[in-house]
C-alpha positions as CSV (number, residue, x, y, z in Angstrom):
1,M,-1.7,-6.0,17.1
2,Q,-2.0,-5.0,13.4
3,Q,-5.8,-5.7,13.5
4,K,-6.2,-3.4,16.5
5,Q,-4.4,-0.4,14.9
6,K,-7.6,1.5,14.1
7,E,-8.9,1.1,17.7
8,L,-5.5,2.3,19.0
9,I,-5.6,5.4,16.8
10,K,-9.1,6.2,18.1
11,V,-7.8,6.3,21.7
12,K,-4.7,8.2,20.5
13,A,-2.3,5.3,21.3
14,T,0.6,3.9,19.3
15,A,1.7,0.3,19.3
16,L,5.1,-0.9,18.5
17,A,7.1,-4.1,19.0
18,I,10.6,-4.5,20.5
19,S,12.6,-7.5,19.4
20,V,16.0,-8.8,20.7
21,E,16.9,-9.6,17.1
22,D,19.3,-7.3,15.3
23,A,18.0,-4.6,12.9
24,K,19.0,-6.7,9.8
25,T,17.0,-9.7,10.9
26,I,14.0,-7.6,11.7
27,Q,14.2,-5.9,8.3
28,Q,14.3,-9.3,6.6
29,F,11.3,-10.5,8.6
30,R,9.3,-7.5,7.7
31,K,10.0,-8.1,4.0
32,T,8.4,-11.5,4.2
33,S,5.5,-10.6,6.5
34,A,2.5,-8.4,6.2
35,I,3.4,-6.5,9.4
36,K,2.9,-2.7,9.1
37,Y,3.6,-1.6,12.7
38,T,7.0,-0.5,13.9
39,I,9.5,-3.1,15.3
40,L,12.5,-1.8,17.2
41,S,15.7,-3.7,17.7
42,D,17.0,-4.3,21.2
43,S,19.9,-6.6,20.3
44,S,21.9,-5.2,23.2
45,H,19.1,-6.3,25.6
46,E,19.2,-2.9,27.2
47,V,15.4,-2.4,27.2
48,S,14.5,-6.1,27.8
49,D,17.0,-6.2,30.8
50,K,15.5,-3.0,32.2
51,F,12.0,-4.5,32.1
52,Q,13.2,-7.9,33.1
53,T,11.8,-9.7,30.1
54,Y,15.1,-11.3,28.8
55,S,16.5,-14.6,30.1
56,A,20.3,-14.6,29.4
57,R,20.3,-18.3,30.4
58,D,17.7,-19.3,27.8
59,K,18.7,-16.5,25.3
60,F,15.0,-15.7,25.0
61,S,12.8,-12.6,25.6
62,V,9.5,-13.3,27.4
63,P,6.6,-11.8,25.5
64,A,5.3,-8.7,27.2
65,L,3.0,-5.8,26.7
66,F,3.4,-2.4,28.4
67,L,1.2,0.7,28.2
68,I,3.3,3.8,28.6
69,D,1.7,7.2,28.8
70,T,2.9,10.4,27.0
71,K,5.0,11.3,30.1
72,G,6.8,7.9,30.0
73,V,5.0,6.4,32.9
74,I,4.1,2.7,32.7
75,R,0.4,2.5,33.3
76,L,-0.1,-1.2,32.5
77,G,2.4,-4.0,32.2
78,K,1.9,-7.7,31.4
79,V,4.9,-10.0,31.2
80,G,4.3,-13.5,29.9
81,V,1.5,-12.4,27.5
82,P,0.5,-15.7,25.7
83,H,1.1,-14.3,22.2
84,G,3.2,-11.4,23.2
85,P,2.1,-8.1,21.7
86,F,0.0,-10.0,19.2
87,D,-2.3,-11.1,22.0
88,S,-5.7,-9.5,21.1
89,S,-7.0,-9.7,24.7
90,A,-4.0,-7.9,26.1
91,I,-4.5,-5.1,23.5
92,D,-8.2,-5.0,24.2
93,Q,-7.4,-4.6,27.9
94,S,-5.0,-1.7,27.2
95,I,-7.6,0.0,25.0
96,K,-10.2,-0.4,27.8
97,W,-7.8,1.0,30.4
98,I,-7.1,4.0,28.2
99,K,-10.8,4.7,27.7
100,K,-11.5,4.4,31.4
101,N,-8.5,6.5,32.5
102,E,-8.3,9.2,29.8
103,P,-8.6,12.7,31.2
104,K,-12.0,14.2,30.9
105,E,-12.1,17.4,28.8
106,S,-13.3,20.3,31.0
107,G,-15.9,22.7,29.7
108,A,-15.4,26.4,29.3
109,G,-15.5,28.3,32.5
110,A,-15.0,25.1,34.6
């Protein structure tokens, strides 16, 4: 995901990750990694339960990628992404979808 940030910026998109880990664990992870994008904590599983990506039995959140527009509408969702949000092909698919579906600017007097 980090390698795709420039492309996401070009299409006016923002990428972030949501982890079921607590904020302290995420903070420690970020200190030891080169990750620059935002990682949010969902330790209560509120978000992962809503999007049905968390297995309480296995205590594991299935990697997933969602494309949500500025109005909060999910435009693309992939649950079970091979490398989660780090899956380059899933991000490429999202960027392609945004480019294809972005509103066309109307000219003056149109």
